C-alpha angles and dihedrals in degrees: 000000000000119000115247110251119236094228133029110201113198123199118184111202138186117179094332100123089129092056100040098083091064092049093044091045091054090057093045089051095057115116090223106077102183099100145104123219116213116193113194110201103206098204098302118183094199128075096283092131093053093047092052097044091047088076094068092200112141089215091065113081125191119205122179123205135173109264108281101148132258100297093055090046091053092048089050087053091053092049089054097043121110101179127114089237130031127213134173130226122185116230091238095052 
């Protein structure tokens, strides 16, 4: 059984593969390490999946959905979150 993470960080993304490394890097750089990062790919046509999977960190989860816009992507992230607390990070932050 996997331990419940303290935080679930949700990043909705649409064609932002070029920006995701900075956002992912900011989560990886946190001093608090008890988190999961859920990246909801909202129908991207760029290499978002490859960028996310290149990290090889089991705390980073990639979920693809057909484009439904940011609110639906955030809601999908919430449904898939297992953390005690949920927070959002934009892919361009």
